[in-house]
C-alpha positions in Angstrom: -33.2 -51.9 -17.3 -32.2 -52.7 -13.7 -34.0 -51.2 -10.8 -32.8 -50.7 -7.3 -35.1 -50.0 -4.0 -34.3 -48.6 -0.8 -36.4 -50.0 2.0 -37.1 -47.9 5.0 -37.0 -49.1 8.4 -39.3 -51.9 9.4 -39.7 -53.0 5.9 -38.4 -56.1 4.4 -36.8 -56.5 1.1 -37.8 -60.1 0.5 -40.0 -61.1 -2.5 -40.5 -57.7 -3.7 -42.8 -57.3 -6.6 -41.8 -54.3 -8.7 -45.3 -54.0 -10.1 -46.9 -53.6 -6.8 -44.5 -51.2 -4.8 -45.9 -48.1 -3.5 -44.5 -45.0 -2.4 -43.3 -46.3 0.6 -40.5 -47.5 -1.3 -37.8 -45.1 -3.0 -37.2 -46.3 -6.7 -33.9 -45.6 -8.5 -33.3 -46.8 -12.1 -29.9 -47.7 -13.5 -29.2 -44.4 -14.9 -28.9 -43.2 -11.2 -31.0 -40.1 -12.4 -31.9 -37.4 -10.0 -35.1 -37.9 -8.0 -38.1 -35.9 -9.0 -40.8 -34.9 -6.6 -41.1 -34.9 -2.8 -40.1 -38.0 -0.7 -42.4 -38.1 2.3 -41.1 -40.1 5.4 -43.8 -39.0 7.7 -42.5 -38.7 11.1 -39.6 -41.2 10.9 -36.0 -40.1 11.1 -32.9 -41.5 9.6 -30.4 -42.6 12.1 -26.9 -43.1 11.1 -24.7 -45.9 12.3 -22.8 -45.0 15.6 -19.0 -45.5 16.2 -16.3 -44.0 18.5 -13.7 -44.1 15.8 -13.1 -44.4 12.2 -13.4 -47.8 10.6 -10.1 -49.1 9.6 -10.9 -50.3 6.0 -13.5 -47.8 4.6 -15.1 -47.5 1.2 -16.1 -44.5 -0.7 -19.4 -43.0 0.2 -19.4 -44.4 3.9 -21.0 -42.1 6.5 -21.5 -42.5 10.3 -22.1 -40.6 13.4 -18.6 -40.3 15.5 -19.6 -40.5 19.2 -16.2 -39.2 20.4 -15.9 -35.9 18.4 -19.7 -35.5 18.1 -19.3 -35.0 14.2 -20.5 -36.7 11.0 -17.7 -38.6 9.4 -17.6 -39.4 5.5 -15.2 -41.2 3.5 -14.9 -39.7 0.0 -13.4 -41.5 -3.0 -9.9 -40.1 -4.0 -9.4 -38.6 -0.3 -7.3 -40.9 2.0 -8.6 -39.8 5.2 -12.1 -39.7 6.8 -13.8 -36.0 6.5 -15.9 -34.4 9.3 -19.2 -32.5 8.2 -19.3 -29.7 10.5 -22.8 -28.2 11.4 -22.3 -24.5 11.6 -23.9 -22.9 14.9 -26.0 -20.3 14.8 -24.4 -17.0 13.7 -23.8 -14.1 16.0 -24.2 -10.6 14.2 -20.8 -8.8 14.3 -19.0 -12.1 15.5 -16.1 -14.0 13.8 -16.6 -17.7 12.8 -13.6 -19.7 14.1 -12.8 -23.5 14.8 -12.8 -25.2 18.1 -11.4 -28.5 19.3 -14.7 -30.1 18.9 -16.0 -28.1 15.8 -16.6 -24.4 15.3 -18.1 -21.4 17.1 -18.8 -17.5 16.7 -17.3 -14.9 19.0 -19.1 -12.4 20.7 -19.9 -9.1 18.5 -17.1 -6.5 18.8 -17.5 -3.0 19.4 -16.3 0.0 16.8 -12.5 0.3 16.6 -11.7 -3.1 18.3 -9.5 -5.6 16.7 -9.4 -9.4 16.9 -6.8 -11.0 19.2 -5.5 -14.5 19.0 -5.3 -16.5 22.1 -3.5 -19.4 20.5 -5.7 -22.5 21.0 -8.2 -20.7 23.3 -11.0 -18.7 21.6 -10.1 -15.4 20.0 -11.5 -12.3 21.8 -11.7 -8.6 20.8 -9.2 -6.0 22.0 -9.2 -2.4 22.2 -5.6 -1.0 21.3 -4.5 1.3 24.0 -0.9 0.7 25.2 -0.2 -2.4 23.3 2.9 -3.7 21.5 2.9 -4.9 18.0 5.6 -7.2 17.2 5.9 -7.6 13.3 7.6 -10.8 12.0 8.2 -9.0 8.5 8.8 -5.4 7.3 5.8 -3.1 7.2 5.1 -1.0 4.1 2.6 2.0 4.0 1.9 3.5 0.6 0.2 7.0 0.5 -1.7 7.9 -2.8 -3.9 10.9 -2.4 -4.8 10.7 -5.9 -7.6 8.3 -5.5 -9.0 4.9 -4.0 -9.6 5.0 -0.2 -7.7 8.4 0.3 -9.9 10.0 -2.0 -13.1 8.6 -0.2 -12.0 9.6 3.2 -10.8 13.0 2.0 -7.7 13.1 4.3 -4.6 15.0 3.7 -2.2 12.6 5.5 -1.1 9.2 5.2 0.0 8.6 8.9 -1.1 10.6 11.8 -0.1 10.7 15.3 -1.7 13.1 17.7 -1.0 14.1 21.4 1.2 16.1 23.5 4.7 14.4 24.3 4.5 13.3 27.9 6.7 15.0 30.3 9.5 12.6 30.6 13.1 12.2 29.5 12.7 8.5 28.9 10.6 8.5 25.6 9.1 10.7 22.9 5.5 10.9 21.1 7.4 9.1 18.1 10.3 7.1 18.8 12.6 5.0 16.7 15.8 2.8 17.4 17.5 1.2 20.1 17.1 0.7 23.6 14.4 0.0 26.4 13.2 3.8 26.5 13.1 3.5 30.2 16.0 5.5 31.6 18.2 2.8 31.8 22.0 3.0 30.5 22.3 3.2 26.8 18.4 4.3 26.6 17.1 7.6 25.0 17.6 10.7 27.4 15.5 13.4 26.1 14.2 16.5 27.6 12.3 16.2 31.0 9.6 18.4 29.5 9.0 15.9 26.7 10.3 15.0 23.2 8.1 14.9 20.0 10.4 12.8 17.9 13.2 10.6 19.6 15.8 8.7 17.7 18.4 6.3 19.7 20.8 4.1 18.1 23.6 1.6 19.7 27.0 2.5 19.8 28.1 -0.1 17.4 26.0 1.7 14.6 27.9 3.3 12.1 25.4 4.4 9.4 23.1 7.8 9.1 20.5 8.2 11.7 18.8 10.8 9.6 19.1 11.5 5.8 16.7 13.6 4.2 17.0 13.4 0.3 15.2 14.8 -2.8 15.5 12.6 -5.9 18.4 10.9 -4.3 20.4 14.0 -3.3 20.8 14.4 0.2 19.9 17.8 2.1 20.1 17.0 5.7 22.4 14.2 7.0 23.2 13.3 10.5 25.5 10.4 11.0 26.2 8.0 14.1 29.8 9.6 14.0 28.5 13.0 15.1 28.8 14.5 11.9 26.0 16.9 10.2 25.8 17.8 6.6 23.1 20.4 5.5 22.3 21.1 1.9 23.9 20.2 -1.4 25.8 22.4 -3.8 22.7 24.4 -4.8 21.0 24.8 -1.5 20.2 28.2 -0.1 20.4 28.6 3.5 19.2 31.1 5.9 20.0 31.4 9.6 17.9 33.2 12.4 14.9 33.8 10.2 16.9 35.5 7.3 15.7 34.7 3.9 17.7 31.6 2.6 20.3 32.8 0.1 22.9 30.7 -2.1 26.6 30.3 -0.7 28.8 33.2 -1.7 31.8 31.7 -3.6 34.8 33.2 -5.1 37.1 33.9 -2.2 40.8 33.2 -2.9 43.7 33.8 -0.7 47.2 33.1 -1.4 50.4 33.2 0.6 48.7 33.4 4.0 50.1 31.6 6.8 47.8 29.9 9.4 47.2 32.5 12.2 44.1 32.5 14.5 45.2 35.0 17.3 46.7 38.7 17.4 47.3 41.4 19.6 45.1 44.3 18.8 47.6 46.7 20.5 50.5 45.4 18.8 49.8 43.9 15.4 50.9 44.4 11.8 49.1 44.5 8.6 50.8 41.1 7.5 49.6 39.4 10.8 46.1 40.8 10.0 46.2 39.6 6.6 47.1 36.0 7.9 44.4 36.0 10.4 41.9 37.0 7.9 43.3 34.5 5.5 42.9 31.8 7.8 39.3 32.7 8.7 38.3 32.5 5.0 39.9 29.1 4.7 38.1 28.0 7.7 34.7 29.3 6.6 35.4 27.6 3.2 36.3 24.1 4.8 33.0 24.3 6.7 31.1 25.0 3.4 29.7 28.5 4.7 31.5 30.2 1.7 33.1 29.1 -1.4 
């Protein structure tokens, strides 16, 4: 069996006698088995080689102290570049661990409700969200499941909640969607000077639906960009001015009526009245109020 010896500083490896070696030397056998027991080096320290840059022709297992980056550099078999061994600084309770140009560091501890803000290559900082813009690079989806999970834990009856009284201005709303700068300029939203709860604004070129409320794929309220409003489906009940909603009355059928929307009450005929009534029924049917 071949034996190897690691000689501590100020020792010589010449003329070693394997029978008289004492605990000053670290003995490894050919199997490279694990070391057992305590290795006492007294007050001595191990000093790595000092270099300002990585050696150009490294071998696996080499290690040195880089005086430029102030890091321990190791060359590992199977990895084509030198790797740094980073010493983690003392942690800060409530802080976040992040990388720096010279190693790693911890942020200060944030306070309740704050979020971490990236500052590019500079250290991140904690931020309290007040009047901040969040610019999303991808769609955002919020899923509400009141049957379990976190919603059951928090015992809330809402998935998205906005609280507050709209500011008394025509330039915006408590909740606002759509186009424009919301600042009163040309093309921007122009609501009530007393404030608006929900504001929606679309550009002139938009040709779709501004609002479309549906149930199981059936639209019940639709507002289009062409200024048309559709309320209800064929089975919808409607009540105006606080009247209990009822189904649309159908069955009106007028024949031989001529379109007539005006008459003189002091000089009219039954035929003229019949034509005006027939025209009125046709108009109400065309708007869907009756059928």
